[in-house]
N, C-alpha and C positions, 0 to 999 in steps of 0.2 A: 346538654348545653343549649340545644335549640328550644327546649321547653322553657328554660330560664328567659331567653330572649323574647319568647312569645308573650310573656307577662308584661313587657314594657313597650310593646308595639302600640297599644291604644293610647297611653299618655303621650308618646312621641307624635302620634297622629294628631292628637288634640293640640299640642303645641304648634305643630307645623300649620294646621288649618287656622288656628287662632292668629298666628302671625300673618298669614295670607289675608285674613279678614281685616286686620288692622291696616294692612297696606292697600286694601280695596280690591284685591283680586278674587275674593270669595264673598258672595252676598248672603250666605247663610247666617242667621242670627246665632249669637253665642250659645243660647239654650239648645238649639238644634245640633250644633257641633258637640256640645257636652252630652246630649242624649245619644247621638250616634256613637260617640266614644264610649259611653257607658255600655251599650249593647255589644260593641266590638270587644270591649274588655271582658265582659262576661263570656262571650263566645270563645275568645282566645284563652281564657282561664280553663275552660272545659277542654279545648284542644290541647293545651299544655298538659293537662292531667292525662289525656289519652296517650300522648307521646311518652310520658313517664311510665304509664302502665304497660305500654308495648315493650319497653326496654327493661322491665323488671325481670330478673331471672327466675325461672320456675324451679322450685325444689323437686327432688325426685318423688316426694310424697304428693306433689301436685298442689301444695298450699303455697301461696305467695302472700307477702305482706304489702298491704296497700297504704302504709303510713306515709311514704314519700309522695305518692299520688295525691293523697288527701291534703298533705301539706302544700303542694303546688296549687291545688284547687282553692284552698282557703287563702293562700298568699295572693293569688290572682284576684280573688274577690276583694281582699283587703286593699290591695294596690289600686284597684278600680274604684272602690268606694271612697278612698281618701284622695287620690290624685285627681279624679274627674272634677269634683266641686272646687278643689283648691286651684287647679289650673284654670278652670272656667271663671272663677271669681277674680283671679289675678288678671287675666287678659280682658275681662269685662271692665275692670277699673283702669287698666292701661288704655283701652280703647276710649273710655270716657275722657281720660286726661288728654289723650292725643287729639280728640275731637274738640275739646275745649281750647287747646292751644292753636288749632287751625282756624277757628272761627274768629273773625275780626271783632275787636272791642268796639262797641257802639256807644 
């Protein structure tokens, strides 16, 4: 269960920091937030895999199946690779629109 939640921490981190950036509480550029999120997502995918591996029961013969651990690794990479650019682009466009609405028309 913890391994599953580890896969979604990076996208949630990116959404929170992007909202804070739009509100002016964070001065990091959108690209830096996305890059940090990407590396956090990769690291948490590996951590999720290690958590799953630690909880796989060992057969009496000493052989274990790592298919579930590999699935978590690839799912984490997939979530990170898809969510990071999509969230980054979405909040970049929202930031542009909010800045356009805040500037006075001359």
